[in-house]
C-alpha positions as a printed NumPy array, in Angstrom:
array([[ 51.603,  27.91 ,  14.756],
       [ 54.13 ,  25.865,  16.682],
       [ 55.767,  22.67 ,  15.543],
       [ 54.039,  20.731,  18.357],
       [ 50.654,  21.922,  17.193],
       [ 51.433,  20.801,  13.638],
       [ 52.457,  17.357,  14.923],
       [ 49.264,  17.134,  16.986],
       [ 47.146,  18.187,  13.966],
       [ 48.882,  15.584,  11.794],
       [ 48.101,  12.891,  14.387],
       [ 44.438,  13.96 ,  14.531],
       [ 44.248,  13.825,  10.722],
       [ 45.683,  10.3  ,  10.801],
       [ 48.953,  11.138,   9.115],
       [ 51.08 ,  10.109,  12.15 ],
       [ 50.915,   7.043,  14.342],
       [ 50.361,   7.353,  18.082],
       [ 53.934,   6.296,  18.927],
       [ 55.471,   8.752,  16.452],
       [ 53.362,  11.594,  17.836],
       [ 54.242,  10.64 ,  21.432],
       [ 57.986,  10.766,  20.553],
       [ 57.657,  14.068,  18.678],
       [ 55.775,  15.73 ,  21.574],
       [ 58.021,  14.411,  24.367],
       [ 59.85 ,  17.772,  24.604],
       [ 56.65 ,  19.891,  25.   ],
       [ 54.736,  18.96 ,  28.2  ],
       [ 51.612,  21.057,  27.377],
       [ 51.056,  19.475,  23.959],
       [ 52.048,  16.062,  25.317],
       [ 49.253,  16.342,  27.957],
       [ 46.764,  17.393,  25.274],
       [ 47.862,  14.463,  23.127],
       [ 47.522,  11.932,  25.98 ],
       [ 44.042,  13.229,  26.825],
       [ 42.917,  13.043,  23.173],
       [ 44.442,   9.557,  22.776],
       [ 42.658,   8.319,  25.891],
       [ 39.342,   9.771,  24.677],
       [ 39.768,   8.084,  21.291],
       [ 40.543,   4.766,  22.955],
       [ 37.466,   5.027,  25.193],
       [ 35.285,   5.952,  22.225],
       [ 36.464,   2.939,  20.215],
       [ 35.92 ,   0.422,  23.033],
       [ 32.581,   1.023,  24.739],
       [ 32.027,  -1.063,  27.857],
       [ 28.403,  -1.997,  28.32 ],
       [ 27.155,  -3.991,  31.252],
       [ 25.379,  -7.207,  30.265],
       [ 21.598,  -7.16 ,  30.365],
       [ 20.367,  -9.072,  33.418],
       [ 18.016, -12.045,  33.077],
       [ 14.472, -11.075,  34.039],
       [ 11.62 , -13.476,  34.775],
       [  8.788, -11.663,  33.043],
       [  6.096, -14.187,  34.007],
       [  6.741, -13.648,  37.735],
       [  6.677,  -9.879,  37.177],
       [  3.356, -10.256,  35.375],
       [  1.915, -12.37 ,  38.22 ],
       [  3.07 ,  -9.798,  40.789],
       [  1.565,  -6.922,  38.851],
       [ -1.768,  -8.458,  37.871],
       [ -2.235, -10.965,  40.677],
       [ -3.03 , -14.064,  38.605],
       [ -1.277, -16.717,  36.615],
       [ -0.526, -16.389,  32.952],
       [ -2.563, -18.61 ,  30.677],
       [ -0.763, -21.854,  29.968],
       [ -3.034, -22.825,  27.083],
       [ -2.885, -20.859,  23.906],
       [ -5.936, -19.349,  22.342],
       [ -7.77 , -21.233,  19.609],
       [ -7.712, -18.197,  17.287],
       [ -4.137, -18.668,  16.05 ],
       [ -4.818, -22.335,  15.32 ],
       [ -8.021, -21.498,  13.46 ],
       [ -6.234, -18.775,  11.493],
       [ -3.447, -21.128,  10.404],
       [ -5.977, -23.82 ,   9.531],
       [ -8.097, -21.472,   7.404],
       [ -4.99 , -20.154,   5.652],
       [ -3.924, -23.715,   4.838],
       [ -7.443, -24.483,   3.55 ],
       [ -7.364, -21.357,   1.36 ],
       [ -4.017, -22.433,  -0.092],
       [ -5.329, -25.925,  -0.866],
       [ -8.457, -24.537,  -2.522],
       [ -6.56 , -21.946,  -4.567],
       [ -4.038, -24.51 ,  -5.816],
       [ -6.585, -27.239,  -6.485],
       [ -8.584, -27.621,  -9.696],
       [-11.729, -26.433,  -7.914],
       [-13.827, -24.05 ,  -9.972],
       [-16.823, -22.009,  -8.936],
       [-19.125, -20.639, -11.632],
       [-22.214, -18.502, -11.368],
       [-24.648, -19.072, -14.228],
       [-28.302, -18.107, -14.556],
       [-28.65 , -17.336, -10.87 ],
       [-27.112, -20.647,  -9.734],
       [-23.714, -21.625,  -8.419],
       [-21.844, -24.541,  -9.943],
       [-18.906, -26.054,  -8.059],
       [-16.643, -28.36 , -10.053],
       [-13.526, -30.28 ,  -9.134],
       [-11.822, -30.699, -12.465],
       [ -9.161, -29.162, -14.594],
       [-10.436, -26.1  , -16.414],
       [ -9.161, -25.623, -19.925],
       [ -7.993, -22.01 , -20.283],
       [ -9.103, -21.873, -23.914],
       [-12.567, -23.123, -22.994],
       [-12.762, -20.592, -20.199],
       [-11.663, -17.812, -22.541],
       [-14.273, -18.904, -25.104],
       [-16.992, -18.834, -22.425],
       [-15.936, -15.37 , -21.332],
       [-15.941, -14.116, -24.925],
       [-19.423, -15.577, -25.476],
       [-20.735, -13.944, -22.317],
       [-19.205, -10.606, -23.301],
       [-20.681, -10.87 , -26.804],
       [-24.126, -11.672, -25.362],
       [-23.935,  -8.724, -22.969],
       [-22.823,  -6.394, -25.771],
       [-25.681,  -7.533, -28.001],
       [-28.155,  -6.972, -25.166],
       [-26.68 ,  -3.531, -24.514],
       [-26.87 ,  -2.693, -28.228],
       [-30.566,  -3.545, -28.468],
       [-31.334,  -1.591, -25.284],
       [-29.506,   1.428, -26.671],
       [-31.317,   1.212, -29.995],
       [-34.68 ,   1.038, -28.209],
       [-33.745,   3.983, -26.025],
       [-32.617,   6.078, -29.001],
       [-35.795,   5.194, -30.929],
       [-37.945,   6.278, -27.977],
       [-35.994,   9.509, -27.598],
       [-36.326,  10.273, -31.319],
       [-40.092,   9.692, -31.258],
       [-40.483,  11.891, -28.189],
       [-38.459,  14.666, -29.806],
       [-40.47 ,  14.45 , -33.036],
       [-43.745,  14.674, -31.085],
       [-42.49 ,  17.692, -29.15 ],
       [-41.369,  19.421, -32.366],
       [-44.715,  18.724, -34.016],
       [-46.67 ,  20.114, -31.062],
       [-44.413,  23.188, -30.908],
       [-44.858,  23.78 , -34.663],
       [-48.644,  23.539, -34.308],
       [-48.576,  26.033, -31.419],
       [-46.356,  28.386, -33.482],
       [-48.669,  28.119, -36.507],
       [-51.71 ,  28.862, -34.325],
       [-49.975,  31.847, -32.77 ],
       [-48.93 ,  33.281, -36.136],
       [-52.394,  32.739, -37.587],
       [-54.054,  34.434, -34.642],
       [-51.561,  37.307, -34.751],
       [-52.294,  37.79 , -38.504],
       [-56.027,  37.881, -37.943],
       [-55.819,  40.363, -35.084],
       [-53.573,  42.737, -36.997],
       [-55.219,  46.16 , -37.608],
       [-55.768,  47.122, -41.231],
       [-53.76 ,  50.071, -42.597]])
């Protein structure tokens, strides 16, 4: 490996400045040409030159393509959407309460006490659990009676079968 190549490698690694490398390679024209080419490529890579984006009149392009004017009035959907969203925010932040009780809907505009609401929920849960408990007890009672009746009828059929089998047995 030549000394010029080592200088060039050091410059590529960033150990030497451009001026120091240029001075060190001044005696070797081949490596100096390689260095100048690499330096120019690095400079071009660091400073890209982009042309500015031209101004384009999109509405005239649209009219040319589709043959009619663009709508100057906006649709009523965005306005309705914003209005409904604002109404939803007002309702959700207001003290409006909606309750469903006994098949009816009650709409109140008052502060709801969280403890009162929790008490109502607990009472409703307790009532539903009590109802469920009685339904389950009735169901289990019905199932037990049905099973007892089936066992009794099966025992009677077994007794009849054994009695008949005993009577039809040949004597020894």
